[in-house]
N, C-alpha and C positions, 0 to 999 in steps of 0.2 A: 436429478439434480430438480427443486420447484422453485421457479421463479415467480414471483409476486410484486406488482405495482397497484396503484389507486385504479387499472384499469381490466385488472383481474388477476391470474396466476395459471402457469402453465408448466409440464412437465417436459422435461428435454434431458439429452445427452451432452448439449452444451450450452454453454453461457454465454453473451456479452455484456457487458455492462458499459454502460454509457453515462458518462458524469455531465450533466448541465451544467455550464458554468455561471448561467445565470442565478445559481443554487449555490453554488461554491465556487466564491472569488477566486479566480487566478489571482499564484503566489505573488505578484509584484503587486496585487491590490491590496494583501494580505499584510504585505512585508510594509508597507507604506502606512497603513495601520497601524501597525505593532511597534515599529521603530520611529525613531528622530530621524530627520532629515541627513545628518552627519551619519549615524549609524545605517543608515538605508544605503548609503553611496560608499559605505567599506564592508567588502565584501567577505572581510574574516568576520564581520559580526551579523551583517544580513544574509551573506552566499545558502544558497540551499544547503550546503554541506559544513557551513560555520554551526558552530554549536555554544554561543555565547553563555550558556548559565552552565557551562561544563558537568550536565545531568546526563550524555551519552545519548543524545538523541538530538538527532539534525535539525535544523531549521525546517526543511521539507518536511519532513516528520513530524515537527510540532506543527506545522500547516493542516497536515491530514487529519491528526489525529484532536485537533482543535486543544492543543495545549500551550501554555505560554510559554515562550522561548525566552524570555527574560528571570523566569522563576526555576530553580533548580526544584525537581522532582516532582512537577506536575504529573498526574495520572492520563493515560489516554481515554478520551470517550469513546473509541471504538474496541469493538468486541467482535469477534469471528469466532464463530462455531459451527462443526458439522456432526450433522446426525449419522451420517453413513455413505464410506465412501468405496466403491468396489471398483478393483481392477480386473479385468479378465486373465484368465490365468493362460497362457499360449504354452502347450507344451510342442516340443519339436524332438524327435530322435539325435542325441550325439551323432558326429561326424563320423563317418566310417574311414578305418583306418587301413591302409595298407599293409600285408603284411606279406614276406617274402616266405618263398616256399621251396 
């Protein structure tokens, strides 16, 4: 895997992703900006698992994708792509079975 940021890049077998909350506002801050006071107080409308626009995308995912939770059918602004993923093949002999003689 190759990881890059403004400081440079590196190849690694593992990666840790850290989200800086000063860049991505926490869910509660987003909720207060998107929903009215009454909507924000109702978890069936503004809770993380709620889907007030009925488009099949939860509020938590709308927050992550940067889409509008009260507008059905908005398209996520996120994309994930992989160039190549390799898994080592570990071969083990089959377990031996006992046979009666």
